[in-house]
ZAVO-144880 format. One line per 10 residues: number of its first residue (from 1); their letters; for each residue x negated, y negated, z negated of C-alpha. Coordinates in steps of 0.05 Angstrom, whole numbers. Layout:
// ZAVO-144880
NUM) A) X,Y,Z ~ ...
//
This chain:
// ZAVO-144880
1) MAESSMKDIS) -662,652,-395 ~ -606,690,-356 ~ -559,679,-418 ~ -568,610,-420 ~ -558,599,-346 ~ -488,639,-350 ~ -468,594,-407 ~ -482,528,-364 ~ -442,555,-305 ~ -382,579,-352
11) LRIRSIKSTK) -382,508,-378 ~ -387,481,-307 ~ -328,518,-288 ~ -290,501,-343 ~ -302,428,-334 ~ -277,437,-265 ~ -215,476,-278 ~ -198,418,-325 ~ -204,367,-271 ~ -167,407,-222
21) QITKAMELVA) -107,415,-268 ~ -109,337,-271 ~ -117,329,-189 ~ -62,379,-180 ~ -18,342,-228 ~ -27,276,-191 ~ -13,306,-131 ~ 50,335,-146 ~ 73,270,-177 ~ 54,234,-114
31) SSKLSKAKER) 92,284,-72 ~ 153,273,-114 ~ 148,192,-116 ~ 128,199,-36 ~ 197,228,-20 ~ 234,177,-54 ~ 194,115,-25 ~ 212,151,42 ~ 284,142,33 ~ 268,73,7
41) IEKSRLFHTI) 235,59,76 ~ 299,84,111 ~ 338,31,71 ~ 297,-30,74 ~ 286,-26,157 ~ 364,-23,165 ~ 369,-89,122 ~ 308,-121,153 ~ 332,-106,228 ~ 402,-137,205
51) VYNAMDDIIA) 374,-195,186 ~ 324,-202,238 ~ 383,-197,286 ~ 425,-252,256 ~ 360,-300,259 ~ 347,-277,332 ~ 418,-296,350 ~ 416,-362,321 ~ 350,-382,353 ~ 366,-351,428
61) NNEEMSSPYL) 429,-391,429 ~ 413,-458,401 ~ 342,-476,429 ~ 350,-541,415 ~ 363,-534,341 ~ 318,-567,294 ~ 300,-534,222 ~ 229,-545,183 ~ 223,-472,188 ~ 214,-469,259
71) FRKDIKKSCY) 147,-510,276 ~ 96,-543,237 ~ 44,-577,281 ~ -15,-590,229 ~ -36,-524,197 ~ -77,-551,134 ~ -65,-492,83 ~ -48,-420,96 ~ -12,-365,45 ~ -24,-299,43
81) IVIAGDRGLA) 15,-241,9 ~ -29,-185,5 ~ -5,-120,-17 ~ -45,-67,-48 ~ -40,-8,-101 ~ -32,-5,-176 ~ -88,44,-187 ~ -138,77,-148 ~ -151,152,-133 ~ -116,146,-64
91) GGYNSNVFRF) -174,151,-13 ~ -189,88,25 ~ -123,60,13 ~ -140,-8,-27 ~ -207,-20,3 ~ -176,-13,75 ~ -124,-64,57 ~ -176,-113,24 ~ -220,-98,86 ~ -166,-119,134
101) STEQIGNKNI) -145,-181,101 ~ -217,-209,90 ~ -216,-200,171 ~ -154,-230,179 ~ -168,-292,129 ~ -230,-315,157 ~ -254,-383,141 ~ -185,-413,130 ~ -161,-454,72 ~ -114,-404,38
111) NILPIGKRAV) -82,-388,-26 ~ -65,-318,-48 ~ -2,-289,-74 ~ -22,-215,-93 ~ 24,-161,-107 ~ -4,-97,-142 ~ -59,-88,-201 ~ -114,-78,-158 ~ -101,-135,-107 ~ -89,-188,-169
121) EFYRRQNYEI) -163,-156,-197 ~ -191,-160,-128 ~ -176,-233,-109 ~ -191,-256,-179 ~ -262,-229,-175 ~ -263,-264,-107 ~ -245,-328,-135 ~ -187,-345,-88 ~ -131,-392,-110 ~ -77,-347,-136
131) VTDEYSIIEN) -6,-368,-128 ~ 21,-328,-185 ~ -6,-262,-214 ~ 63,-248,-242 ~ 79,-186,-194 ~ 14,-152,-211 ~ 56,-79,-213 ~ 77,-61,-148 ~ 122,-6,-182 ~ 156,-50,-218
141) LNIGSCHEIG) 183,-97,-158 ~ 257,-91,-139 ~ 299,-131,-86 ~ 306,-185,-139 ~ 233,-195,-148 ~ 226,-203,-77 ~ 288,-260,-72 ~ 242,-294,-122 ~ 182,-291,-85 ~ 222,-311,-19
151) NLLTDCYLKE) 251,-372,-63 ~ 182,-390,-85 ~ 143,-391,-24 ~ 196,-423,24 ~ 200,-483,-32 ~ 126,-485,-26 ~ 139,-488,49 ~ 185,-539,56 ~ 144,-585,1 ~ 86,-584,50
161) EIDELYVIYT) 42,-542,-8 ~ 30,-496,48 ~ 38,-493,126 ~ 44,-421,146 ~ 58,-351,111 ~ 32,-280,122 ~ 47,-217,90 ~ -9,-163,92 ~ 15,-91,78 ~ -1,-20,94
171) KFLSTLTQQP) 51,7,148 ~ 69,79,131 ~ 65,124,192 ~ 56,195,162 ~ 28,226,98 ~ -37,231,132 ~ -38,161,165 ~ -26,93,144 ~ -47,23,182 ~ -57,-39,150
181) EIIKLLPLDH) -14,-96,186 ~ -3,-168,183 ~ 64,-203,194 ~ 71,-285,207 ~ 131,-308,164 ~ 132,-376,175 ~ 140,-423,215 ~ 188,-376,256 ~ 177,-418,322 ~ 147,-350,349
191) SITENQDIGK) 131,-300,297 ~ 204,-269,296 ~ 187,-246,373 ~ 124,-224,355 ~ 145,-175,300 ~ 144,-105,316 ~ 186,-46,299 ~ 246,-91,293 ~ 312,-78,330 ~ 337,-126,380
201) NSNRENILFE) 408,-152,391 ~ 431,-157,460 ~ 497,-185,444 ~ 481,-263,436 ~ 545,-291,476 ~ 598,-328,448 ~ 572,-337,380 ~ 598,-394,330 ~ 566,-410,269 ~ 599,-444,217
211) PSSGVVFNSI) 593,-504,191 ~ 534,-499,239 ~ 478,-460,267 ~ 424,-502,236 ~ 461,-491,165 ~ 469,-419,165 ~ 395,-412,198 ~ 363,-452,142 ~ 407,-411,89 ~ 381,-345,118
221) VPSYISGMLW) 306,-360,124 ~ 297,-341,42 ~ 339,-278,52 ~ 293,-264,116 ~ 235,-275,81 ~ 256,-233,20 ~ 278,-175,69 ~ 215,-173,100 ~ 177,-171,32 ~ 217,-118,12
231) SAVSESLASE) 209,-76,72 ~ 131,-89,64 ~ 131,-72,-7 ~ 171,-7,4 ~ 118,12,67 ~ 67,-3,20 ~ 87,46,-34 ~ 101,97,7 ~ 34,88,37 ~ -5,92,-23
241) FGARRTAMES) 32,157,-48 ~ 19,182,18 ~ -57,176,9 ~ -59,193,-63 ~ -25,261,-48 ~ -72,270,10 ~ -138,248,-35 ~ -109,292,-91 ~ -97,349,-48 ~ -170,346,-15
251) ASKNAQEMID) -200,343,-91 ~ -159,400,-111 ~ -186,441,-50 ~ -259,419,-66 ~ -253,435,-133 ~ -226,510,-124 ~ -280,519,-73 ~ -334,489,-123 ~ -300,540,-177 ~ -303,603,-125
261) DLSLKYNRAR) -374,580,-109 ~ -396,578,-190 ~ -363,641,-200 ~ -398,678,-151 ~ -465,650,-179 ~ -436,673,-252 ~ -427,745,-232 ~ -493,744,-196 ~ -528,723,-258 ~ -484,764,-300
271) QGSITQEITE) -501,831,-256 ~ -578,807,-259 ~ -572,803,-335 ~ -541,873,-340 ~ -594,904,-290 ~ -646,872,-336 ~ -620,905,-399 ~ -615,971,-363 ~ -683,961,-343 ~ -708,946,-411
281) IIAGSGL) -675,1008,-440 ~ -705,1057,-395 ~ -771,1025,-403 ~ -762,1029,-478 ~ -738,1107,-479 ~ -801,1122,-437 ~ -767,1162,-384
//
């Protein structure tokens, strides 16, 4: 009976050790990718700030400027870019994004542009109207992909196929902390000044735009959308890697605790088996 128990415990220990090897490997991979993603965040934030300041200058110095991107009276249809991960095993990262997006969307008439495999799968199951599922692998996205998305959605906005545009992503605060956020991208009447963590440019005097501020502004908007999206993608990737590293680190720790506990039980069962054998030998010898 003891031998059967020892065999079961030994098999469980072997299985958990195998699982721990996987979780440890995933933790190391996530750590490596996280360091690169954090570097990309710094670069994207710099680009983001420069484009923002250019647009902020134009608006501040041209209060009477007319642009289709600045105001839309009737909001009939909204578009949400929702960024999630390509895979699971990242704690509550994906579920937090979907919970937050559901709260923000409410009962609006919307369509969705999902980024990330999990986002595509989730919104297909929810039967939302999907603009395109071409960008289903977030790790494959680059700045060129973001420009494609920016041009696609600004064209939809100008054709009045959508009346406002939002991006929902996860902001990277630290390896242990990631926070879902939403930014309004279009129209730009108040959304620029409402965006957080963007540098302010106070040098707004004596700025001359050629051929005109309106032309410059309209030409910058797609780049602004692309830059904002690139920044959101970079933040989300770093958040996913941070969440996965934390989850796998916790899983590896729990696996080790289970191994230690089972090893103790195995040793106790082995000790009991040895004691029983000695007792049987003594009893058989007639001592």
